[in-house]
N, C-alpha and C positions, 0 to 999 in steps of 0.2 A: 210718607208722600202726601202732596198738597191733594185734596178732593177731586180737582180736575184730572190730575195726573194718573191718580189711582184708578178713576173711572176708566181712561182711556187704556190703562196698563190691563185691569182686568178684561176689559173687550177684548183686547189682544190675545191673551191667554185663553179666552173662552174660545175663540176660533182656531188658535194653534192647536190646542189639546184635541178639539174634534177631529182636526186631521191626523195628528200624532202627538199621544202623550208622551214619547221618548224625545222628541224634538221641545216640547214644552218644558219637560224635565231640565232638559239641558239649558235652555233659556233662562228657566227660574234661577238655576244656579249661577249662572254668569251674573243675573240682576242681584240675587242674594249677596256675590262677593263684590258688587261695586260700592266701592267707598265714597262718603261725603266729599265734596270740594274741600280743600283746605283753606279755602279762604273763609274768615269768621263770618257769622250771619249776626248782624245789630252791634250798636257801638258797645254793649257791655262785653261781647265776645271780643271784638276787635282790641278794647283796652286790656283784657286779661292775655290776649296773645302777644300783644306788645310788650307788656310787663314781664312775661315771662321770658321773651326773647332777651330783652334787655339783662335780665338777670342772668343768662346763659352765655351772654354775649362775648365772654372771655375764654369760653371752654373750647377744648381741641374738637374738630370736627374730623368723622371718619366714615368712608363708604365701604359697606360690606356687600360682597358680589355673592349672589345667589344663584342657583340653577337656572338655566335657562335665559341667562343674562340680566335677571333682576336684581334691582338694588335696593338696599336698605341703608338708613341713615344712622350712625352713632355718635352722641356726644358725651365727652368724657371731662371730669373736673378731678384734680389732684393726680393727674397722670404722671408719668415718667419715672426713671430710676431713682426712687428716692429712698429705697429702704422697703422692707415688708410694711405692708399697711392692710388692712380690709379692703376688699373690693365688693362693691355693691352693684346689682344690676335693677334698672327700673324700666317698667314697660307700661305703655298706656292703653288706654281704653279704645273701643269703635269710634273713629272720627275725632281722636284726639291725637296728642302728640307730646315729644318732649317738653316743648315749650310750654304746654298747658299744665305740665307736671313740675314745672321750675321750683315752685315752693318745697316740694318734697325732696327734689333734685339738692336742691341748696342746703335743706336740712342735714341732709346726709353726708353731704361734703364737708359740712361745717364740723364733722365729727373726726375729719382729718383723712377720712376713708377715701380711696378711687372710687369714683362713681361713673357707670356709664349708663346713659340713657337712650333707649332705642326709639327711632320713628320707623314702624312698621311700612312695608309697602303698602303706596297707597295713602299714606299720611305724612305729615309734616315734610321734612325736607326730602324724603325720599321719592316723591312722586310718584305720578302713575293712579290709578282709580281702581285697584283691584288686590283684594287680600281673602285669603281663606286661613284657616287653622293650621295647614300643613306649611304656608309659607311663614307665618307668625313663628312656628316651630323652628323651620329653618333658619330665619334671623336670629334666634336666640343662640342656636347651636353656632353659627357663624361669629358671634358674640363672643362665646366662650372659647373657641379656636383662635379668635384674634387677640384677646385680652387675657386670657386664662380663667382657670376655674373661678367662681364667685363665692364668697362666702355666705351671703344671702341675696335673695331676689325679692323685689315688692312690686306686685302687678296690681293694675287697676281693672276692675271690669273684665272685657274679653283678654286684656294682657294678663291679668290674675290666672284666668282659665289657661291661656297659653302656657304660663309657666308651669302649671300643674300637669298639663299633659307633657311637656317637656320633661319635667323633672320624672315622672311616671314612665317615659318610655313608651308612651300608648301608640306612637305611630311605628310600624314594623320597620321603616327605612331610617329612623332616627334614633341615634343612642342616647339615652338619657342624660341630661346636663347633671354636672355634679356639686350643684348647689347644695349648701349644707342648712339652709334656713329659708323658708318662704314665708311672706306676709302677703296675704290676698285681700285685696280691699274692694268690696261690691262686686266680687266675683261670682259668674255662674258656675253651679255644679255639674251641668250637664248641656248637651247642645241639641237634643231633640225638640224640645219646648220653643226654641228659637225658629226652627225649621217649619214646627208645625203651624206656629203663628204666623210665620210669613207666606206659607202655603194658603191658609185661610185668608190672608189678607188680600192676596193677589187671585184669589177663587180658583185654585186647583183642585181639579176633581181627584179621585182616589188612585186612578191610574198614572195621572201625571204627578202626582205627589211621590209616589213610589218611585218613579222614574227620577224625580228630583233627589230622593234619598240615595238612589243608586248610584248617582254621579258622586256622591260624598264619599260613598264605598269606594270607587273607582280611582277618584283624587288622593284620599287618605289611605287607603289600605284597610279601613275598619268601618264597621257600619256605625250608624248614629247612635245607637241603643249600646255601643262599646265604649263611648265617649263618657265616662263616669268619672269625673275630676273628684267628685265627693268621695267615693269610694277610695280611690286613688291616693287622696290625703292620708288616710289611716296605714294606706300598704307600703308608702316609700321609706318609712324608718328615719323620718326628719320632722324636726319640729315645725310645724305649721300655725300661724297666727291669721286666723280669718277675722275681719274686720267690717262690719256690714250695719247699714242703718234700716230699722224696721219701717221706716218712712220712705225708703227706696223704691220709687215708682217703676224704675226701668229693669232692674234684677231684684225679683220679688226675695224677702226675707228667707222664706223656706230653704232657698239655696245655701244661705249660711247654716241654717240647721242641720242639712246634709253634710256639710262637712262637719260640724261640731261631732255628728253622731258616728263618724268615721273611727274614731278611737283616741285613745288618752294622748297621742302625740299632736292632736288638734285642738287648739285654744280658740274660745269663741268672744269677740269683744263686740258689744252692740254700743254703736256710737250714732245714737238717735238723735234726729234734730238737723242732721247735715245731708239727708237726701243721697243722690248717687254721684254728685258730682262735688258739691262744696266739701265731701268728705276727705278728698284727697288735698285739702290744704287746711285741714282743721287741727288746732293744737292739741287737743287731746288724741287724736290719732298719732299725730306726730310723737307724743310723749311715749303711748304704747308700743309704738314701732321701736323707738331708741330703747326702750327698756329690753323688748325681745331681743335685740340686734346683741345687746350687752351681756345678757345672761347665758349662762350654760357652755362658756369657751371650751372648758375641760372635756364636756362631754360630748362637744362638737368634734373636740378631735380624736376621740375615741371611736366615735363613728365612722369619721372619715378613715381611720385606720384600719378598722375592723370589719364593716360592712360592705358586702358586696350588693352594689347595684343590679338589680335584674328587671328587664323591662316589663312592664305590666302585662304585655301580650304573652310573655314567656310563661308566666305565673302558673298556669293549670298544667302546662306540659312539666314545669318543676315539681308541681305537687304531686302528679301522678307517678313520678320517677321515684319518690320517697317510699 
């Protein structure tokens, strides 16, 4: 937020939470979920968006209908009945879109694979100004229902975390997606830090902060501390490639280290020098993703045939029953 807008926001929340911490918590959640304008800021951003849109101009466009009448948008390359081919899903970060991911999408499509790139609600062609993790997970599930199971999914930042939440079945009302491999680029490993920093930024006191986090529980069906994507990466039984830059100023590199510590199925690649945004169009990153997608097809088939996908929130009960 700009300094003046932040000062006004902090004054407003100071007054509101003095009257009702619960109201302040609900208002803070709405503000947290408000997405940036889809209009690019600055000439550089405009040029990048225009270039991405041009690269995807020939793609097919789809509307995905979500609960409550919300809409999400999907862009597909190499679609249609042309025989069996790999199918990949691409998800973007907060404030981004499929067009900003065009270099990655085009690289994947050049392999001959069918590639589906999403615009989450509040982003790109989906319209609106509202998104939370539950809606992102619902969008991923809607994409699987519309296009079929994905051989791999590649997600940047928030989109990477949403893929892990989806694959692990962290939300009680959402079945796990059956994607066989995941590549996470600059992705956070948990969500509490975001809400803690946000609450501190807008000046929430403990009671209002607790109310904000309670809204997350009501909306998602899980508490913030349960959104542990780093732990889930090792529990889902599928290969995970984590790509991160130690100079990432938006998602600290400790998140990548948490993923890497989850187990042998998780591989960490440092892409230093590319920060948080340039990393999605870096040639070394593309090379690593290509190699990751090409390897281990026989092992992936075995996992697909034999593995039971158990939602993460069911694991404690399953362990107790053994």
